[in-house]
MIZA-692784 format. One record per residue (C-alpha): x, y, z. Coordinates in nm, 2 decimals, m for minus. Layout:
- X:Y:Z .
...
// end
This chain:
- 7.15:11.05:11.10 .
- 6.95:11.07:10.78 .
- 6.95:10.83:10.48 .
- 6.73:10.90:10.18 .
- 6.66:10.64:9.91 .
- 6.51:10.64:9.56 .
- 6.34:10.31:9.57 .
- 6.61:10.07:9.70 .
- 6.91:10.30:9.59 .
- 7.06:10.52:9.86 .
- 7.11:10.87:9.71 .
- 7.18:11.08:10.03 .
- 7.35:11.03:10.37 .
- 7.43:11.27:10.66 .
- 7.53:11.24:11.02 .
- 7.50:11.61:11.09 .
- 7.33:11.72:11.41 .
- 6.97:11.84:11.47 .
- 6.77:11.92:11.14 .
- 7.08:12.00:10.95 .
- 7.08:11.67:10.75 .
- 6.74:11.76:10.61 .
- 6.86:12.11:10.51 .
- 7.16:11.94:10.35 .
- 6.93:11.71:10.16 .
- 6.73:12.02:10.04 .
- 7.06:12.16:9.89 .
- 7.14:11.82:9.74 .
- 6.81:11.81:9.56 .
- 6.89:12.14:9.39 .
- 7.14:11.96:9.17 .
- 6.99:11.61:9.18 .
- 6.86:11.50:8.84 .
- 6.74:11.16:8.93 .
- 6.37:11.06:8.97 .
- 6.18:11.19:9.27 .
- 5.86:11.00:9.27 .
- 5.97:10.72:9.50 .
- 6.18:10.90:9.77 .
- 6.18:10.75:10.11 .
- 6.38:10.85:10.42 .
- 6.51:10.68:10.73 .
- 6.61:10.90:11.04 .
- 6.71:10.81:11.39 .
- 6.45:11.06:11.53 .
- 6.16:11.22:11.37 .
- 5.97:11.50:11.54 .
- 5.72:11.74:11.39 .
- 5.99:11.96:11.25 .
- 6.16:11.68:11.06 .
- 5.82:11.57:10.93 .
- 5.74:11.92:10.81 .
- 6.07:11.95:10.62 .
- 6.07:11.60:10.47 .
- 5.72:11.63:10.34 .
- 5.80:11.97:10.19 .
- 6.08:11.80:10.00 .
- 5.85:11.55:9.85 .
- 5.95:11.24:10.07 .
- 5.63:11.03:10.10 .
- 5.77:10.73:10.28 .
- 5.94:10.81:10.61 .
- 6.06:10.58:10.88 .
- 6.21:10.68:11.22 .
- 6.36:10.48:11.50 .
- 6.20:10.72:11.75 .
- 5.90:10.93:11.64 .
- 5.69:11.17:11.83 .
- 5.31:11.18:11.83 .
- 5.32:11.54:11.71 .
- 5.49:11.41:11.39 .
- 5.24:11.14:11.35 .
- 4.94:11.38:11.39 .
- 5.09:11.62:11.14 .
- 5.17:11.36:10.87 .
- 4.83:11.20:10.91 .
- 4.68:11.53:10.80 .
- 4.93:11.63:10.53 .
- 5.11:11.32:10.39 .
- 4.82:11.20:10.17 .
- 4.92:10.87:10.01 .
- 5.25:10.86:10.20 .
- 5.33:10.69:10.52 .
- 5.52:10.75:10.84 .
- 5.64:10.44:11.04 .
- 5.84:10.40:11.35 .
- 6.01:10.16:11.59 .
- 5.92:10.35:11.91 .
- 5.65:10.62:11.95 .
- 5.68:10.89:12.22 .
- 5.46:11.18:12.31 .
- 5.72:11.43:12.20 .
- 6.09:11.47:12.15 .
- 6.26:11.65:12.43 .
- 6.36:11.96:12.24 .
- 6.25:12.32:12.21 .
- 6.16:12.28:11.85 .
- 5.87:12.04:11.93 .
- 5.72:12.29:12.17 .
- 5.77:12.58:11.92 .
- 5.58:12.40:11.65 .
- 5.32:12.22:11.86 .
- 5.02:12.46:11.78 .
- 5.13:12.57:11.43 .
- 4.97:12.43:11.11 .
- 5.11:12.65:10.83 .
- 5.40:12.48:10.65 .
- 5.55:12.80:10.53 .
- 5.54:12.96:10.87 .
- 5.71:12.65:11.03 .
- 5.97:12.64:10.75 .
- 6.06:13.00:10.81 .
- 6.10:12.95:11.18 .
- 6.31:12.64:11.14 .
- 6.54:12.80:10.90 .
- 6.58:13.09:11.14 .
- 6.66:12.86:11.43 .
- 6.91:12.68:11.20 .
- 7.07:13.02:11.11 .
- 7.02:12.93:10.75 .
- 6.88:13.27:10.64 .
- 7.02:13.53:10.41 .
- 6.93:13.81:10.64 .
- 7.14:13.99:10.90 .
- 7.03:14.12:11.25 .
- 6.97:14.49:11.30 .
- 7.03:14.64:11.65 .
- 6.92:14.99:11.72 .
- 7.01:15.14:12.06 .
- 6.89:15.48:12.20 .
- 6.88:15.63:11.85 .
- 6.80:16.00:11.82 .
- 6.77:16.24:11.52 .
- 6.64:16.59:11.59 .
- 6.50:16.65:11.25 .
- 6.30:16.34:11.22 .
- 6.11:16.28:11.55 .
- 6.33:15.99:11.64 .
- 6.42:16.01:12.01 .
- 6.58:15.73:12.21 .
- 6.46:15.45:11.99 .
- 6.55:15.09:12.08 .
- 6.48:14.81:11.83 .
- 6.60:14.46:11.76 .
- 6.53:14.27:11.43 .
- 6.67:13.92:11.41 .
- 6.84:13.77:11.11 .
- 6.56:13.70:10.86 .
- 6.32:13.90:11.07 .
- 6.03:14.10:10.90 .
- 5.94:14.44:11.05 .
- 5.65:14.67:10.93 .
- 5.68:15.04:11.03 .
- 5.35:15.21:11.05 .
- 5.25:15.57:11.15 .
- 5.10:15.89:11.04 .
- 5.29:16.12:10.79 .
- 5.57:16.31:10.96 .
- 5.63:16.05:11.24 .
- 5.98:15.96:11.12 .
- 5.93:15.65:10.92 .
- 6.13:15.74:10.62 .
- 6.39:15.91:10.85 .
- 6.44:15.58:11.03 .
- 6.51:15.39:10.71 .
- 6.76:15.66:10.60 .
- 6.93:15.64:10.94 .
- 6.95:15.25:10.92 .
- 7.12:15.27:10.57 .
- 7.35:15.55:10.66 .
- 7.20:15.83:10.44 .
- 7.14:16.03:10.76 .
- 7.37:16.04:11.05 .
- 7.22:16.01:11.39 .
- 7.26:16.27:11.66 .
- 7.29:16.00:11.93 .
- 7.27:15.62:11.97 .
- 7.38:15.36:11.73 .
- 7.27:15.13:11.44 .
- 7.45:14.80:11.40 .
- 7.39:14.57:11.11 .
- 7.53:14.22:11.16 .
- 7.72:14.37:11.45 .
- 7.88:14.65:11.25 .
- 7.81:15.01:11.17 .
- 7.68:15.06:10.82 .
- 8.00:15.21:10.68 .
- 8.19:14.89:10.78 .
- 7.94:14.66:10.59 .
- 8.03:14.47:10.28 .
- 7.91:14.68:9.98 .
- 7.61:14.48:9.87 .
- 7.46:14.40:10.22 .
- 7.17:14.66:10.20 .
- 6.91:14.70:9.92 .
- 6.72:15.02:9.96 .
- 6.42:15.13:9.77 .
- 6.32:15.49:9.85 .
- 5.98:15.64:9.80 .
- 5.84:15.70:9.45 .
- 5.91:16.07:9.45 .
- 6.29:16.00:9.49 .
- 6.28:15.73:9.21 .
- 6.11:15.98:8.98 .
- 6.41:16.22:9.03 .
- 6.66:15.94:8.97 .
- 6.80:15.94:8.62 .
- 7.07:15.68:8.67 .
- 7.29:15.83:8.41 .
- 7.05:15.73:8.14 .
- 7.10:15.35:8.20 .
- 6.86:15.10:8.07 .
- 6.63:14.91:8.32 .
- 6.84:14.61:8.28 .
- 7.15:14.79:8.36 .
- 7.00:14.94:8.67 .
- 6.90:14.60:8.79 .
- 7.26:14.49:8.74 .
- 7.40:14.78:8.95 .
- 7.36:14.58:9.27 .
- 7.55:14.28:9.15 .
- 7.92:14.24:9.25 .
- 8.18:14.32:8.99 .
- 8.34:13.98:9.06 .
- 8.03:13.81:8.91 .
- 8.09:13.64:8.57 .
- 7.90:13.79:8.28 .
- 7.69:13.48:8.23 .
- 7.60:13.47:8.60 .
- 7.52:13.84:8.60 .
- 7.29:13.79:8.30 .
- 7.11:13.50:8.47 .
- 7.06:13.71:8.79 .
- 6.92:14.01:8.60 .
- 6.68:13.80:8.39 .
- 6.56:13.60:8.70 .
- 6.50:13.91:8.91 .
- 6.32:14.10:8.63 .
- 6.10:13.80:8.55 .
- 6.01:13.76:8.92 .
- 5.90:14.12:8.94 .
- 5.72:14.13:8.61 .
- 5.94:14.38:8.44 .
- 6.14:14.17:8.20 .
- 5.98:14.36:7.90 .
- 6.14:14.67:8.03 .
- 6.50:14.55:8.02 .
- 6.61:14.76:7.72 .
- 6.42:15.07:7.79 .
- 6.58:15.38:7.95 .
- 6.52:15.39:8.33 .
- 6.46:15.76:8.31 .
- 6.16:15.74:8.09 .
- 5.98:15.47:8.29 .
- 5.66:15.54:8.48 .
- 5.67:15.55:8.86 .
- 5.53:15.21:8.90 .
- 5.78:15.07:8.65 .
- 6.06:15.22:8.83 .
- 5.94:15.06:9.15 .
- 5.94:14.72:8.99 .
- 6.29:14.76:8.84 .
- 6.42:14.88:9.18 .
- 6.28:14.58:9.35 .
- 6.44:14.36:9.08 .
- 6.77:14.53:9.16 .
- 6.75:14.43:9.52 .
- 6.66:14.07:9.43 .
- 6.94:14.04:9.18 .
- 7.18:14.19:9.44 .
- 7.08:13.92:9.69 .
- 7.06:14.19:9.96 .
- 7.07:14.07:10.31 .
- 6.88:14.36:10.44 .
- 6.59:14.51:10.24 .
- 6.47:14.86:10.33 .
- 6.15:14.93:10.15 .
- 5.98:15.27:10.17 .
- 5.62:15.24:10.05 .
- 5.71:14.97:9.79 .
- 5.36:14.95:9.64 .
- 5.30:15.32:9.60 .
- 5.16:15.40:9.25 .
- 5.12:15.04:9.15 .
- 4.79:14.90:9.02 .
- 4.61:14.62:9.20 .
- 4.78:14.34:9.00 .
- 5.13:14.48:9.07 .
- 5.05:14.54:9.44 .
- 4.96:14.18:9.46 .
- 5.29:14.09:9.28 .
- 5.48:14.27:9.55 .
- 5.29:14.09:9.83 .
- 5.36:13.76:9.66 .
- 5.73:13.85:9.63 .
- 5.76:13.94:10.00 .
- 5.59:13.62:10.09 .
- 5.81:13.41:9.87 .
- 6.12:13.58:10.01 .
- 6.02:13.47:10.36 .
- 6.03:13.10:10.26 .
- 6.33:13.11:10.02 .
- 6.62:13.36:10.06 .
- 6.48:13.49:10.39 .
- 6.66:13.83:10.40 .
- 6.58:14.07:10.68 .
- 6.31:14.31:10.56 .
- 6.21:14.65:10.72 .
- 5.93:14.81:10.54 .
- 5.73:15.13:10.57 .
- 5.38:15.11:10.43 .
- 5.02:15.24:10.44 .
- 4.90:14.97:10.19 .
- 4.62:14.76:10.36 .
- 4.71:14.47:10.15 .
- 5.07:14.47:10.29 .
- 4.96:14.55:10.65 .
- 4.75:14.23:10.63 .
- 5.06:14.01:10.58 .
- 5.08:13.76:10.86 .
- 5.37:13.71:11.11 .
- 5.53:14.04:11.06 .
- 5.65:14.24:11.36 .
- 5.49:14.59:11.36 .
- 5.65:14.92:11.49 .
- 5.41:15.21:11.53 .
- 5.58:15.55:11.53 .
- 5.41:15.86:11.66 .
// end
């Protein structure tokens, strides 16, 4: 049970199980217009996970009937002027989450793990079983990527990295084995599930029927979306990828780097549940490469799609907590 107060006024209440009341409170705050500088929470049990989530939401006064020492240790280091109080203190709560977070310190990493455990991620699971393709050096590949997972594919040229992405999204048909996305073959998926950004050479060849950059970004948005919502999605995605100034320009005349940014904006506007990125920073300057790194990092703590990425970029390969598949 979770109760949240603004001063003495209760503004939120939930009896959902596990950490779901806090995630519900997070959603509540998205539309809450009241003051937030005096939030305090009461919960029946507070472990480290609950402490992490409440502090991220700006709750500085927290009281629990039952509180773990892991929660106390974490809040003493991160809560600043806030305070955690309790009726009963125990070494730890008897749940898997306490053990999972015990030695972690990064708030973003813990948030990502908790949303995954709560199944509150945009992403879908990918299951590859005994996959073979005679033209791409893929032979008997087995791979599992969980919903919201992040996989980086590395390897020398010619080892089948791009081929694997094309097999996953259905451009190529496998000679053997299977690819299931959210438990379904790709041809059975809802239309906007996958967002695919090919290599720069393919984007350079793409003319998109002489559409503007803004129109290309809008291609991934469902036709059922209202005009106002579509406009908002396009503007937000283009702003996020630093290409809002390109909105009215023809996609066909853009530079390679500009096309990369517009294509990434298309995937963001689409709210793709599976992102397949083939060298997403190719031909981008240092600042724009950093922008891609920051977007990928933010996706991992916001929408949390499943991301499978091919790259040689050292800045991307340095990203923490990504699974790595070496081909070849």
